C-alpha positions as MATLAB code, in Angstrom:
seq = 'MSLFTDAVIAVLILTNLRLLASSRVSACIYAVACQGVLLGILPLLVGPEHLTVRACMLSTATVLLKGFFFPWLLLRALRSANANREIEPLVSYTLSLLIAALLLAAAMWLGKQLPLPVPARSPMVLPLAMFTIMAGLFAIVSRRSALTQVLGYLVMENGIYAFGLAFALSQPMLVELGILLDAFMAVFVMGITIFHISREFDHMDTDRLSALRD';
ca = [
      -8.637  -22.237    3.971;
     -11.140  -19.612    5.155;
      -9.287  -19.247    8.472;
      -5.990  -18.822    6.639;
      -7.543  -16.195    4.365;
      -8.879  -14.267    7.363;
      -5.441  -14.482    9.006;
      -3.792  -13.031    5.887;
      -6.349  -10.219    5.804;
      -5.743   -9.496    9.508;
      -1.993   -9.190    8.906;
      -2.653   -6.897    5.953;
      -4.695   -4.640    8.230;
      -1.823   -4.620   10.741;
       0.620   -3.527    8.028;
      -1.560   -0.450    7.432;
      -1.482    0.348   11.137;
       2.289   -0.149   11.170;
       2.688    2.349    8.351;
       0.774    5.007   10.271;
       2.323    4.265   13.689;
       6.049    4.145   12.914;
       8.439    7.085   12.580;
      11.134    4.882   11.021;
      10.836    5.008    7.251;
      12.699    1.704    6.826;
      10.164   -0.048    9.086;
       7.368    1.415    6.972;
       9.038    0.142    3.795;
       9.322   -3.375    5.234;
       5.659   -3.226    6.310;
       4.642   -2.273    2.769;
       6.872   -5.077    1.420;
       5.088   -7.576    3.668;
       1.791   -6.167    2.452;
       2.877   -6.691   -1.150;
       3.785  -10.341   -0.563;
       0.479  -11.048    1.166;
      -1.458   -9.263   -1.565;
       0.278  -11.526   -4.049;
      -1.009  -14.550   -2.148;
      -4.534  -13.171   -1.787;
      -5.754  -13.860   -5.382;
      -5.014  -17.554   -4.813;
      -7.166  -17.513   -1.676;
     -10.166  -15.467   -2.784;
     -10.198  -16.391   -6.462;
     -11.813  -19.364   -8.212;
     -11.975  -22.729   -6.523;
      -9.371  -24.212   -8.848;
      -6.006  -22.540   -9.405;
      -5.433  -21.250  -12.919;
      -2.299  -20.269  -14.785;
      -3.604  -16.689  -14.912;
      -3.999  -16.513  -11.128;
      -0.528  -17.953  -10.539;
       1.068  -15.520  -12.994;
      -0.725  -12.580  -11.385;
       0.343  -13.669   -7.911;
       3.965  -14.145   -8.980;
       4.118  -10.731  -10.652;
       2.523   -9.070   -7.628;
       4.911  -10.683   -5.141;
       7.979   -9.816   -7.208;
       6.982   -6.197   -7.842;
       5.161   -5.200   -4.662;
       7.010   -7.450   -2.251;
      10.587   -7.129   -3.516;
      11.284   -4.702   -6.352;
       9.348   -1.647   -5.114;
      10.735   -1.951   -1.553;
      14.270   -2.440   -2.907;
      13.908    0.703   -5.008;
      12.598    2.695   -2.034;
      15.330    1.393    0.293;
      17.924    2.581   -2.224;
      16.295    6.012   -2.262;
      16.267    5.981    1.548;
      19.976    5.162    1.757;
      20.768    7.895   -0.754;
      18.698   10.458    1.168;
      20.094    9.354    4.557;
      16.854   10.300    6.335;
      15.457    7.256    8.120;
      12.993    9.065   10.381;
       9.859   11.067    9.735;
      10.411   14.343   11.624;
       7.369   16.170   13.000;
       4.543   14.702   10.905;
       1.487   16.849   10.334;
      -0.536   14.407   12.470;
       1.088   12.768   15.514;
       1.484    9.003   15.572;
      -0.878    8.526   18.523;
      -3.573   10.555   16.807;
      -2.830    8.721   13.554;
      -3.604    5.394   15.239;
      -6.870    6.758   16.609;
      -7.844    8.021   13.172;
      -6.811    4.671   11.673;
      -9.167    2.890   14.080;
     -11.995    5.180   12.943;
     -11.114    4.550    9.298;
     -11.152    0.800    9.920;
     -14.591    1.048   11.542;
     -15.832    3.115    8.598;
     -14.396    0.576    6.131;
     -16.109   -2.283    7.976;
     -19.437   -0.433    7.852;
     -19.084    0.489    4.184;
     -18.073   -3.077    3.359;
     -21.415   -4.314    4.667;
     -23.333   -1.739    2.632;
     -21.786   -2.540   -0.752;
     -22.876   -5.869   -2.249;
     -20.344   -7.861   -4.243;
     -21.295   -8.846   -7.816;
     -19.334  -12.073   -7.264;
     -19.418  -13.580   -3.757;
     -15.962  -13.545   -2.175;
     -14.636  -16.341   -0.027;
     -14.085  -13.885    2.816;
     -16.412  -10.986    3.736;
     -13.342   -9.054    4.902;
     -11.880   -8.562    1.403;
     -13.905   -5.431    0.677;
     -13.354   -3.785    4.108;
      -9.631   -4.547    3.761;
      -9.511   -2.873    0.349;
     -11.335    0.227    1.531;
      -9.257    0.533    4.707;
      -6.026    0.168    2.716;
      -7.088    2.931    0.315;
      -8.000    5.192    3.252;
      -4.745    4.441    5.077;
      -2.706    5.249    1.971;
      -4.522    8.541    1.431;
      -4.104    9.461    5.089;
      -0.359    8.727    4.927;
      -0.047   11.004    1.903;
      -1.756   13.992    3.542;
      -0.444   13.558    7.110;
       3.296   13.053    6.522;
       5.953   15.538    5.480;
       8.617   13.212    4.061;
       8.391   12.688    0.306;
       9.434    9.049    0.753;
       6.652    8.366    3.258;
       4.205    9.980    0.863;
       5.400    7.613   -1.862;
       4.714    4.722    0.527;
       1.227    6.133    1.070;
       0.661    6.181   -2.680;
       1.859    2.585   -2.970;
      -0.440    1.475   -0.121;
      -3.358    3.277   -1.754;
      -2.625    1.399   -4.994;
      -2.511   -1.831   -2.973;
      -5.999   -1.027   -1.750;
      -7.195   -0.460   -5.310;
      -5.638   -3.794   -6.249;
      -7.467   -5.544   -3.385;
     -10.660   -3.740   -4.398;
     -10.236   -5.207   -7.883;
      -9.961   -8.684   -6.377;
     -13.336   -8.192   -4.738;
     -15.128   -6.733   -7.765;
     -13.336   -7.930  -10.885;
     -12.163  -11.495  -10.368;
     -13.412  -12.369  -13.825;
     -11.500   -9.606  -15.652;
      -8.653  -10.521  -18.016;
      -5.159  -10.641  -16.559;
      -4.186   -7.712  -18.778;
      -6.177   -5.365  -16.524;
      -4.307   -6.396  -13.377;
      -0.939   -6.264  -15.137;
      -1.812   -2.782  -16.380;
      -2.390   -1.673  -12.782;
       0.942   -3.182  -11.730;
       2.697   -1.400  -14.597;
       1.146    1.946  -13.602;
       2.321    1.433  -10.024;
       5.789    0.432  -11.218;
       6.182    3.550  -13.348;
       4.882    5.828  -10.584;
       7.184    4.395   -7.901;
      10.143    4.354  -10.303;
       9.664    8.011  -11.221;
       9.070    8.988   -7.591;
      12.222    7.144   -6.519;
      14.297    9.074   -9.068;
      12.669   12.344   -7.991;
      13.371   11.675   -4.310;
      17.006   10.909   -5.090;
      17.476   14.207   -6.922;
      15.572   16.180   -4.256;
      17.751   14.783   -1.473;
      20.923   15.429   -3.489;
      20.048   19.034   -4.309;
      18.422   20.162   -1.055;
      19.780   17.663    1.518;
      16.269   16.902    2.841;
      12.924   15.426    1.737;
      10.523   17.677    3.702;
       7.787   18.690    1.262;
       6.741   21.638    3.443;
      10.202   23.151    3.115;
      10.163   22.521   -0.624;
       6.846   24.359   -0.986;
       8.427   27.439    0.611;
      11.062   27.738   -2.147;
      10.995   30.866   -4.288;
      12.648   31.766   -7.562;
];
């Protein structure tokens, strides 16, 4: 089981790299969808020894929302905007990968410095959470497309979710469901906003939007 857990964590790390390395927004959405499904499985792998109804309900809700509903909503916004490529990001994709490697190294180092109040089954849970948060933040500040920035926000929330698995495995399910609800409302509102932006201005470049004047 430990090897399977480490394999899931490794794939989750690769989904972060995929987000930062691809210019195709649809590929980034599918990478985030894969990340959501794997994050839904993760509580069953790093949680208590015996499966509980609470853990199964949390995993099911996470898979449905993060793995299917959020990506479906973002793909609809993408089709409406008709802009499948990130044009001229603030940071090039090659440089983004180099920065991602540095962020991963920093997350690994920080993960060793922070002790867990409850021992996790895998020592990579905390580095994964921190790297996912960093990758999401970097996607937000280094990309111009509003849709890619929404993906960055969703990835950052995924990192916070993974961080909660490492530090708050004993918390009531209501806390985790509250986080999922916050993410749902944010992505839902952002999806509506992106649709109206693309309809009114025929683009989703936030730099061009910031240059608008009354």
